[in-house]
C-alpha positions in Angstrom: 135.0 81.3 98.5 134.4 83.9 101.1 133.8 83.7 104.9 131.3 85.9 106.7 133.0 88.2 109.2 130.1 88.0 111.7 131.5 85.9 114.6 128.0 84.7 115.4 127.2 83.6 111.8 125.4 80.3 111.7 126.0 79.7 108.0 128.4 76.9 106.9 131.7 78.4 105.9 133.3 79.0 103.4 130.4 80.5 101.4 130.1 81.4 97.7 130.1 85.0 96.6 126.4 84.8 95.7 125.6 84.6 99.5 127.0 88.2 99.9 125.5 91.5 98.8 127.4 93.7 96.4 129.4 96.6 97.9 132.0 98.5 95.9 133.6 99.6 99.1 135.3 96.2 99.5 138.2 94.8 97.5 136.2 91.9 96.2 133.1 94.0 95.6 131.1 92.1 98.3 130.0 93.0 101.8 132.0 91.5 104.7 128.9 89.8 106.2 126.6 87.3 104.4 123.1 88.2 103.3 121.5 86.4 106.2 123.5 88.2 108.8 122.9 91.5 107.1 119.2 90.9 107.1 119.2 90.0 110.7 121.2 93.2 111.5 118.8 95.4 109.5 115.7 93.9 111.1 117.1 94.3 114.6 117.9 97.9 113.8 114.3 98.5 112.4 112.8 96.9 115.5 115.0 99.1 117.8 114.3 102.3 115.8 110.7 102.1 114.4 110.2 105.9 114.3 113.4 106.5 112.3 112.7 103.6 110.0 109.2 104.7 109.3 110.3 108.3 108.6 112.9 107.1 106.2 110.4 104.8 104.5 107.9 107.6 104.1 110.6 109.9 102.8 111.7 107.3 100.2 108.1 106.7 99.0 107.6 110.5 98.6 110.8 110.8 96.6 110.2 107.7 94.5 106.4 107.5 93.7 106.9 105.6 90.4 109.1 103.0 92.1 106.6 102.7 94.9 103.7 102.3 92.4 105.6 99.6 90.6 106.3 97.8 93.9 102.6 98.1 95.0 101.1 96.7 91.8 103.6 93.8 91.7 102.9 93.0 95.4 99.1 93.4 95.3 98.2 92.2 91.8 101.2 90.3 90.4 101.6 92.9 87.6 104.9 94.2 86.5 105.1 97.9 85.6 105.6 96.9 82.0 102.3 94.9 82.0 100.5 97.8 83.7 101.8 100.2 81.0 100.7 97.8 78.2 97.2 97.8 79.8 97.3 101.6 79.8 98.2 101.8 76.1 95.5 99.2 75.2 92.9 101.3 77.0 94.1 104.5 75.3 95.3 105.8 78.7 91.6 106.0 79.9 89.3 104.4 82.5 87.7 101.3 81.1 84.3 102.6 82.3 84.1 106.3 81.8 87.0 106.9 79.3 88.4 109.6 81.6 92.0 110.4 80.7 94.9 109.0 82.8 96.9 111.9 84.4 99.6 110.7 86.8 100.5 114.3 87.7 97.3 114.7 89.6 97.0 113.2 93.1 94.2 110.8 92.1 94.9 110.8 88.3 96.6 107.4 88.1 94.4 104.6 86.9 93.8 101.8 89.5 94.1 98.1 88.9 90.6 96.6 89.1 90.5 92.9 90.1 88.0 90.3 91.1 88.1 90.0 94.9 87.2 86.3 94.8 89.7 85.1 92.2 92.3 87.9 92.3 92.2 88.1 88.5 93.0 91.5 87.1 90.2 92.9 84.9 91.2 96.4 83.7 92.3 99.8 84.8 89.8 102.2 86.3 89.7 105.8 87.6 89.5 106.2 91.4 85.7 106.9 91.4 84.8 103.8 89.3 87.2 101.5 91.1 85.7 102.6 94.4 82.2 102.2 93.0 82.8 98.6 92.2 84.5 98.0 95.5 81.7 99.5 97.5 79.2 97.5 95.5 81.3 94.4 96.4 81.3 93.5 92.7 77.6 92.5 93.0 75.8 92.8 89.7 72.4 92.9 91.5 73.4 95.8 93.6 74.7 97.7 90.6 71.5 96.9 88.7 69.4 98.3 91.5 71.5 101.4 91.6 70.8 101.8 87.8 67.1 101.4 88.4 67.2 103.9 91.2 69.0 106.5 89.1 66.5 106.0 86.2 63.6 106.4 88.7 64.9 109.6 90.2 66.6 111.3 87.2 
C-alpha cells in the first residue's frame, strides 16, 4: 500500500498502487501523489495557464497527426483506429461514392467517417467533398434527388 504525499488529499489512506500513475523516477515506479490529486493539479495549472496549455496542445497535435486522428475517430464515432483501417481496406482505400483514392499525405486526402446524424451509426468512409455534400444536404434523400434532377436539366 502507498500513501499520497499531498497533505490535502481527500482519498482514504493507505491506497493501492493502481491509484497512482507510473513514474520511473520513483523507487516504487509510481508517482508520489495519487491520480485524483495529480488530475486536480493538472486542471488547476491548465486553468491558470490557458495560452501555454493551448500552444502545447496545438504543437502536440501537429507533431502527432496519426495519434490525433485515432483519438478523434474514437471520440466522435466510437471507432478504433484498427476498425477504421479495416474499413479502408474493405473499400480498397477509396471513397465509397466516387472511388477516389485515399492519400493521407495530402491535407484533405484522408477519408472521413460518414455517419447518420440521427442514429450516430457509421456508414462508410468518404472523401471530403462527398462527406460535405451529404452533410450540407442534411442526409435528405429528397434534397439529393432534386439536386440530381437539377443537374440533368442543366447539363
